[in-house]
PAZAPA-4460 file (N, C-alpha, C; in steps of 0.05 Angstrom, whole numbers, plus 32768, in hexadecimal, padded with zeros to 4 digits):
% residues 181
    n_x    n_y    n_z   ca_x   ca_y   ca_z    c_x    c_y    c_z   seq   type   mol
   897C   8818   8A42   8998   881E   8A45   899C   883C   8A40     1      X     A
   89A4   884B   8A53   89A8   8867   8A50   89C5   886E   8A54     2      X     A
   89CE   8883   8A46   89E9   888C   8A49   89EC   889A   8A64     3      X     A
   8A04   88A1   8A6C   8A09   88AD   8A86   89FB   88C8   8A89     4      X     A
   89F3   88D5   8A73   89E5   88EF   8A76   89C7   88EC   8A75     5      X     A
   89BC   88D3   8A76   89A0   88CE   8A77   8992   88CC   8A5C     6      X     A
   89A0   88D1   8A46   8995   88CF   8A2B   8996   88B2   8A22     7      X     A
   8987   88AC   8A0D   8989   8891   8A02   89A5   888B   89F8     8      X     A
   89AE   8872   89FB   89C8   886B   89F1   89C8   886A   89D2     9      X     A
   89DF   886B   89C7   89E2   8869   89AA   89D6   884F   89A0    10      X     A
   89DB   883A   89AE   89D2   881F   89A6   89B3   881E   89A5    11      X     A
   89A6   882B   89B8   8989   882B   89B7   897D   883B   89A0    12      X     A
   898D   884C   8994   8983   885C   897E   8986   884E   8963    13      X     A
   8993   8837   8963   8997   8829   894A   897D   881E   893E    14      X     A
   897C   881E   8924   8965   8811   8917   8969   87F3   8919    15      X     A
   8954   87E3   8913   8956   87C6   8914   896D   87BC   8902    16      X     A
   896E   87C7   88EA   8983   87BF   88D7   899F   87C5   88E2    17      X     A
   89A2   87DD   88ED   89BC   87E4   88F9   89C3   87D2   8911    18      X     A
   89AF   87CD   8922   89B4   87BC   8939   89BC   87A0   8930    19      X     A
   89AF   8796   891B   89B6   877C   8910   89D3   877B   8906    20      X     A
   89DB   8790   88F8   89F7   8791   88EF   8A0B   8792   8906    21      X     A
   8A04   87A2   891B   8A15   87A3   8933   8A18   8788   8940    22      X     A
   8A01   877A   8943   8A02   875F   894F   8A13   874C   893F    23      X     A
   8A0F   874C   8925   8A1F   873A   8914   8A3D   8741   8915    24      X     A
   8A44   875A   8916   8A60   8763   8919   8A6B   8759   8934    25      X     A
   8A5C   875C   8949   8A65   8753   8963   8A69   8735   8964    26      X     A
   8A56   8727   8958   8A59   8709   8958   8A70   8700   8947    27      X     A
   8A77   870E   8932   8A8E   8706   8922   8AA8   870C   8933    28      X     A
   8AA7   8722   8942   8ABF   8729   8952   8AC1   8717   896B    29      X     A
   8AAA   870D   8975   8AA9   86FD   898D   8A98   86E4   8989    30      X     A
   8AA2   86D1   8979   8A92   86B9   8973   8A8A   86A9   898C    31      X     A
   8A98   86AD   89A2   8A91   869F   89BB   8A76   86A8   89C5    32      X     A
   8A6B   86BE   89BB   8A51   86C8   89C4   8A3A   86BC   89B3    33      X     A
   8A41   86AE   899E   8A2D   86A4   898B   8A18   8692   8998    34      X     A
   8A20   8680   89A9   8A0D   866E   89B7   89FA   867E   89C8    35      X     A
   8A05   8691   89D7   89F4   86A1   89E9   89E1   86B3   89D8    36      X     A
   89EB   86BE   89C2   89DA   86CE   89B1   89C3   86BD   89A5    37      X     A
   89C9   86A4   899E   89B5   8692   8993   899F   868C   89A8    38      X     A
   89A8   8688   89C1   8995   8683   89D7   8983   869B   89DB    39      X     A
   898F   86B3   89DC   897F   86CB   89E0   896B   86CF   89C9    40      X     A
   8974   86CA   89B0   8963   86CC   8999   894B   86B9   899A    41      X     A
   8950   86A0   89A2   893A   868D   89A5   8926   8695   89BA    42      X     A
   8930   86A1   89D0   891F   86AA   89E5   890E   86C2   89DD    43      X     A
   8919   86D2   89CA   890B   86EA   89C1   88F5   86E4   89AD    44      X     A
   88F6   86CD   89A1   88E0   86C6   898E   88C6   86C6   899E    45      X     A
   88B4   86D6   8995   889B   86D9   89A5   888B   86C0   89A3    46      X     A
   887D   86BA   89B9   886B   86A4   89BA   8852   86AB   89AA    47      X     A
   8849   8699   899A   8831   869D   898A   8818   8696   899A    48      X     A
   8805   86A8   8999   87EB   86A4   89A6   87D6   86A0   8990    49      X     A
   87CB   8688   898D   87B8   8684   8978   87A1   8698   8977    50      X     A
   8797   86A0   898F   8780   86B3   8990   8789   86CE   8986    51      X     A
   87A2   86D6   898A   87AC   86EF   897F   87AD   86EE   8960    52      X     A
   87B6   86D7   8956   87B7   86D3   8939   879A   86D5   892E    53      X     A
   8788   86C7   893A   876C   86C7   8932   8760   86E3   8932    54      X     A
   8765   86F2   8948   875B   870D   894A   8766   871F   8935    55      X     A
   877F   871C   892F   878C   872C   891A   877F   8727   88FF    56      X     A
   877B   870E   88F8   876F   8707   88DF   8752   8712   88DD    57      X     A
   8743   870D   88F2   8727   8717   88F2   8726   8735   88EF    58      X     A
   8737   8743   88FF   8737   8760   88FE   873E   876B   88E2    59      X     A
   8752   875F   88D6   875B   8769   88BC   8748   8762   88A5    60      X     A
   873C   874B   88A6   8729   8744   8891   870F   8753   8894    61      X     A
   8705   8755   88AC   86EB   8763   88B0   86EE   8781   88AC    62      X     A
   8706   878B   88AD   870B   87A8   88A8   8709   87AF   888B    63      X     A
   870B   879B   887A   870A   87A0   885D   86EE   87AA   8856    64      X     A
   86EC   87BD   8844   86D2   87C8   883C   86D0   87CB   881E    65      X     A
   86B9   87D6   8816   86B4   87D9   87F9   86C8   87EC   87EC    66      X     A
   86D2   8800   87FA   86E6   8811   87EF   86FF   8801   87E7    67      X     A
   8707   87EF   87F9   871E   87DD   87F3   8718   87CC   87DB    68      X     A
   8700   87C1   87DA   86F8   87B0   87C4   86F8   87C0   87AA    69      X     A
   86ED   87D7   87AA   86EB   87E7   8792   8707   87F0   8788    70      X     A
   8719   87F4   879A   8735   87FB   8792   8743   87E4   8784    71      X     A
   873C   87CC   878D   874A   87B4   8783   873C   87A8   876A    72      X     A
   8722   87AB   8768   8713   879F   8752   8712   87B2   873A    73      X     A
   870D   87A6   8723   870A   87B5   870B   8722   87B4   86F8    74      X     A
   8722   87C5   86E4   8737   87C4   86D0   8751   87D0   86DB    75      X     A
   8767   87C5   86D2   8781   87D0   86D8   8793   87CA   86C1    76      X     A
   87AC   87D3   86C2   87BE   87CE   86AB   87C5   87B1   86A8    77      X     A
   87BE   87A1   86BD   87C4   8784   86BC   87AC   8774   86B4    78      X     A
   8796   8781   86AE   877E   8773   86A7   8767   877B   86B9    79      X     A
   8753   8769   86BB   873C   876F   86CB   873A   875D   86E3    80      X     A
   8734   8768   86FA   8731   8758   8713   8714   875A   871B    81      X     A
   8707   8743   871C   86EB   8743   8725   86E9   874A   8742    82      X     A
   86D1   8752   874B   86CD   8759   8767   86D1   8740   8779    83      X     A
   86C8   8729   876F   86CC   8710   877F   86E9   870A   8783    84      X     A
   86F8   870C   876D   8715   8707   876E   8723   871C   8780    85      X     A
   871B   8735   877E   8727   874A   878E   8721   8746   87AB    86      X     A
   8709   873E   87B2   8701   8739   87CE   8712   8722   87D9    87      X     A
   8716   870D   87C9   8726   86F6   87D2   8743   86FF   87D7    88      X     A
   874E   870E   87C4   876A   8717   87C6   876D   8729   87DF    89      X     A
   875A   873B   87E3   875C   874C   87FA   875B   873C   8814    90      X     A
   874A   8728   8815   8747   8718   882D   875F   8706   8832    91      X     A
   876D   8700   881D   8785   86EF   8820   879D   86FF   882C    92      X     A
   879D   8719   8826   87B4   872A   882F   87B9   8729   884D    93      X     A
   87A5   8729   885E   87AB   8728   887B   87B7   870D   8884    94      X     A
   87B5   86F9   8874   87C0   86DF   887A   87DE   86DD   8874    95      X     A
   87E7   86EE   8861   8803   86ED   8857   8818   86F0   886E    96      X     A
   8815   8704   8880   8829   8706   8895   882B   86ED   88A7    97      X     A
   8814   86E0   88AB   8814   86C8   88BB   8820   86B1   88AC    98      X     A
   881D   86B0   8892   882A   869B   8882   8848   869F   8883    99      X     A
   8851   86B8   8881   886E   86BE   8883   8879   86B7   889E   100      X     A
   886A   86BD   88B3   8874   86B6   88CE   8874   8698   88D2   101      X     A
   8860   868A   88C8   8860   866D   88CA   8878   8661   88BB   102      X     A
   887E   866B   88A3   8895   8661   8894   88AF   8667   88A4   103      X     A
   88B1   867E   88AF   88C9   8686   88BE   88CD   8673   88D6   104      X     A
   88B8   866F   88E5   88B9   865E   88FD   88BF   8641   88F5   105      X     A
   88B3   8637   88DF   88B9   861C   88D6   88D6   8619   88CE   106      X     A
   88E1   862E   88C0   88FD   862D   88B8   890F   862D   88D0   107      X     A
   8907   8639   88E6   8916   8639   88FF   8911   8620   8910   108      X     A
   8902   860D   8905   88FA   85F4   8913   88EA   85FA   892C   109      X     A
   88DA   860F   892B   88C8   8616   8941   88AC   860D   8939   110      X     A
   88A9   85F4   8933   8890   85E9   8928   8879   85EC   893C   111      X     A
   887F   85EB   8956   886A   85EF   896A   885E   860A   8968   112      X     A
   886F   861F   8964   8865   863A   8961   8857   863E   8946   113      X     A
   8862   8632   8931   8855   8634   8917   8839   8628   8918   114      X     A
   8837   8611   8926   881D   8604   8928   8808   8615   8936   115      X     A
   8812   8625   8949   87FF   8638   8957   87F5   864D   8944   116      X     A
   8805   8655   8930   87FB   8668   891C   87E5   865B   890C   117      X     A
   87EA   8642   8904   87D5   8633   88F4   87BB   8632   8904   118      X     A
   87BD   862C   891E   87A5   862B   892E   8797   8646   892F   119      X     A
   87A7   865C   8932   879B   8676   8933   878E   867E   8919   120      X     A
   879A   8677   8902   878F   867D   88E8   8774   866E   88E5   121      X     A
   8774   8654   88ED   875B   8645   88EB   8745   8651   88FC   122      X     A
   874C   8659   8915   8738   8665   8927   872E   867F   891B   123      X     A
   873F   8690   8910   8737   86A9   8905   8725   86A5   88ED   124      X     A
   872D   8693   88DB   871C   868E   88C3   8701   8683   88CB   125      X     A
   8700   8672   88DF   86E7   8667   88E8   86D5   867D   88F3   126      X     A
   86E0   868F   8902   86D0   86A5   890E   86C4   86B6   88F8   127      X     A
   86D2   86BA   88E2   86C8   86CB   88CD   86AD   86C1   88C2   128      X     A
   86A8   86A7   88C3   868F   869C   88B9   8677   86A6   88C9   129      X     A
   867B   86AD   88E2   8664   86B5   88F2   8661   86D3   88F5   130      X     A
   8672   86E2   88E8   8671   86FF   88EB   8665   870C   88D2   131      X     A
   8659   8724   88D7   8650   8734   88C1   8665   874A   88BC   132      X     A
   866D   874C   88A3   8680   8761   889C   867B   8767   887E   133      X     A
   8685   877E   8876   867E   8789   885C   8684   8777   8844   134      X     A
   869A   8769   8844   86A1   8758   882D   8699   873B   8830   135      X     A
   868A   8734   8845   8683   8718   884A   8676   870B   8832   136      X     A
   8663   8719   8825   8655   870E   880E   8668   8708   87F7   137      X     A
   867E   8714   87F5   8691   8710   87E0   86A4   86F9   87E5   138      X     A
   86A5   86F0   87FE   86B9   86DB   8805   86AC   86C5   8816   139      X     A
   8694   86BE   8810   8686   86A9   8820   8696   8690   8824   140      X     A
   86A3   8686   880F   86B2   866D   8811   86CF   8670   881B   141      X     A
   86D7   8689   881C   86F3   868F   8823   86FD   8682   883D   142      X     A
   86EE   8685   8853   86F9   867A   886C   86FE   865C   886B   143      X     A
   86EB   864D   8862   86EF   8630   8861   8704   8627   884D   144      X     A
   8703   8634   8835   8717   862C   8821   8733   8633   882A   145      X     A
   8737   864A   8837   8751   8651   8841   8759   863F   8858   146      X     A
   8746   8638   8869   874C   8626   8880   8756   860B   8875   147      X     A
   8748   8601   8860   8751   85E7   8854   876D   85EA   8849   148      X     A
   8773   8600   883B   878D   8604   882F   87A3   8605   8845   149      X     A
   879D   8614   885A   87B1   8616   8870   87B5   85FB   887D   150      X     A
   87A0   85ED   8882   87A2   85D3   888F   87B2   85BF   887E   151      X     A
   87AB   85BF   8863   87BA   85AD   8851   87D7   85B4   8850   152      X     A
   87DD   85CE   884F   87F9   85D7   884F   8807   85CD   8868   153      X     A
   87FA   85D0   887F   8806   85C8   8898   880A   85AA   8899   154      X     A
   87F7   859B   888F   87F9   857E   888E   8811   8575   887D   155      X     A
   8817   8585   8869   882F   857E   8858   8849   8583   8868   156      X     A
   8849   8598   8879   8860   859E   8889   8864   858A   88A0   157      X     A
   884D   8583   88AC   884E   8572   88C4   8836   8560   88C3   158      X     A
   8837   854A   88B4   8820   8538   88B0   8813   852D   88C9   159      X     A
   8823   8529   88DE   8819   851D   88F6   880B   8531   8909   160      X     A
   880B   854B   8901   87FF   855F   8912   87E1   855C   8915   161      X     A
   87D7   855F   892D   87BA   855F   8931   87B4   8577   8943   162      X     A
   879D   8582   893E   8794   8599   894E   878C   8590   896A   163      X     A
   8792   85A0   897E   8788   8599   8999   876A   8598   8999   164      X     A
   875E   8587   89AA   8741   8585   89AB   8734   85A0   89B1   165      X     A
   8741   85B1   89C1   8735   85CB   89C8   8732   85DC   89AF   166      X     A
   8744   85DA   899B   8742   85E9   8983   872C   85DD   8971   167      X     A
   872C   85C2   896F   8718   85B5   895E   86FC   85BC   8967   168      X     A
   86F8   85BD   8982   86DE   85C5   898D   86D5   85E0   8983   169      X     A
   86E8   85F2   897E   86E1   860D   8974   86DB   860D   8956   170      X     A
   86E0   85F7   8948   86DD   85F6   892B   86CB   85DF   8923   171      X     A
   86B3   85DC   892F   86A4   85C4   892A   869C   85BF   890D   172      X     A
   8697   85D3   88FD   868F   85CF   88E1   86A6   85C6   88CF   173      X     A
   86BE   85C7   88D9   86D5   85BF   88C9   86E2   85A5   88D3   174      X     A
   86D5   8598   88E5   86E0   857F   88F0   86E7   856B   88DA   175      X     A
   86D6   8569   88C5   86DA   8555   88B0   86F5   8557   88A3   176      X     A
   86FF   856F   889D   871A   8570   8891   8730   8574   88A5   177      X     A
   872A   857D   88BD   873F   8581   88D1   8747   8568   88DF   178      X     A
   8735   8555   88E1   873A   853C   88EF   8741   8525   88DD   179      X     A
   8743   852A   88C3   874C   8514   88B1   8768   850C   88B7   180      X     A
   876D   84F2   88B6   8788   84E8   88BB   879B   84EF   88A4   181      X     A
***
């Protein structure tokens, strides 16, 4: 949207927070637009691609190195953090945004999209087992233990959920806990 002189419009220059306030103000002034705004908002929710989730997790965990570990481990004003504990904490951090997005989608009753995040997390964690990366020795059990925790959490949200056969085929070593009723 450009102004008549070819420059960006004032609206396009708004920050997200400012744009949000403008939208809410407009909707209060014109409540008849609420249904249409809701439809547009639902359409704007991005579709989740499990392989993108998996790639993000793998990239962020394998990018961790000994410098990261050394910054996190050791004494601090809060006590002492062992290298094992620090490696685990560092490896958990890339999962946090996906947990937040899963919770957001579940709250919006977009369980189909939330379930795709779970699938992506499981695929990413599984892939970590076969890769060599700097902190792997510090987090040998991390992928499977996190996968179990994510799956148990999802089963609490939606007990009848089952993974598609195509995903289970990608996770053969975890079939025992993924296929439990």
